[in-house]
N, C-alpha and C positions, 0 to 999 in steps of 0.2 A: 016576196021576188024580190031580191038582190038585186042593188043601187048601182048604176057605172058611172064612174066623171067622165063630166063630155067628154071628148074631146080638147088638147090643148090646157088642160086642167095640171094647174100645181098642186102634185097630193101629198100635201104635207104630215106621216105620220106622226102621231103626241100621246105617249108613255113612256112608263119606270119599266126596265128592263124584266121581259119573259109574260110584259100584257097582252103577246099575238102580235105585231109591228110584221114581225119577218114574215109568220105562220099569213098574215092578212095580204100584201101582197105579194106569196107566193100565192095563194086563191086569184088575188087579180091578172097574175101573169098568168096562170092556167084558162081564166077566160077569156083573157083577151081581152082586160080590160086598158092594159098598161102593157108594153114592152118588154121584153127581158132586159135588152140596152135599159131599158128607162126607169131603174129601178136604183135606184144609188142608195146604196143602202152601207151606212158608216162602217159596219164591218168590214166587208170586205173589203170598202175600200183602209183599211189596220192592213188587212193582211196583204194586199197588194204594196204596202209604204211602205211597213216593217213589217211584212212576215210572222204577224201576229195579232191577232183581230182583237185579242182584249190589249193591247198596248196600248196606252191610251199617251204615251209620251210623242209619238209624230200628230197628236190632231191639227197645231193649227196646220200644216201639209196634208191630214185625213182633207179636211174641211176646204182647201180654198182649191184640193181634190172637185169635188162633187161641186161646188161654186162653180169651177167655172165649166162642168158637166152639165146643169142646170143654166148653164148662160146656154149653153148649145141648142141644149134639146130648146129650152124656153122661145129662141128665136126663129127654133125650126116649127115649131106649133103644137109639136109633139107631145104627150102623153109625160108629168115627170113624176117616179113618189120617192118622196124622201124619206126612208127610213133609217131614223137616228130617234133617242129617247123626244128631240124638241120639248122639255120640260118649262121653257123659262123662254120669257119676251125679247130680252137676247138673241138668244141663241133658233129663238124661228126666224127672225128680223130680217137675217139677205138673204133667206129661203121669202120672204113676204116679196125687196126689195126685186127683184130678179124676179119676180111672176109679176108684177108691178111694169116692172121697167120693159117686160118683152108683154104686154097688154093681156100677161096671158091671170086664169081665173085662178086662185085658192084654194083649196080645200079639204079645210083642215081633218081629220080623224082623229077622234082620240078614243085610246086603246090601255081602255084600267078594267082592275082586278081588284081585289081586295088583297089586302097586304095577306092574308091567313095563302089565300089562292096566289097569288103573286112565289111567293115560299115553295108552293110545294110545285111549282111547276119550274121553277127555279132549281128545289133538289132533283129534277128532271134532266138536268142541263150537262151535256158537257163541262163550258167552261160561270164557276155559278160564281158571279152577285155574293159579297159580303155580303149577311141579316140586317148587319146593322147598317149600310148604306141602302140596300134593299127597302128598307122604314123610309132610311132620312130621302127615297127617289120620289116614293109612294103620297111623302108630305109631301115635298114641293110640286110635285099630281096635281095634289088638292087644293093648292094656294094657287096655279098657275094655269091648270085646265082646264080652266071652268072655260062651257060652251060661250057666254058673256066676254070675259075675257078677249077669248079668239078670235072674236069679229071683230072689238075694241079694239086689237093689235091689227087690222085689212083681211084677214078671211071671210071669204067671201061665203064663203057656207063651213058648218060645223054639223058633223054627225059622228055617232056614238059609232063603232067599227059595226056592231053588229048586220048596222044599215047597208053597210057597202056586201059583209059576209064573206 
């Protein structure tokens, strides 16, 4: 049976493009585990702020808006989900700090697959990531996405995506 995050948890998805992060977020919303308004997706924020989910030029504003939204959700005690790659300690640290400041637990969810599977899924997407970049992000996940590293950064629990199904 698939697990559900405890109420008030900050759920931090971690994984390269095409690893199933947004699909998992949609499943959690459909199950009622996370409210739709509490899913903070970088692609959606880019689309709102820049007019294009693939336009990375506005990421400073995009992530500032997402951090502000997380602060409000965490203060209110709502379960929140961060749908972004979050592949390095530096990209995860702000989310963990916000959760800690609000006294909220952090659940890191590792969304990963072999490069060939990611490449296959990537080909089915409307907005594709170049193969070389996908390979580099896959290597970054391997270097910085281990469960032990996530726990050492301050995540209270680390699960693989299949556990939340």
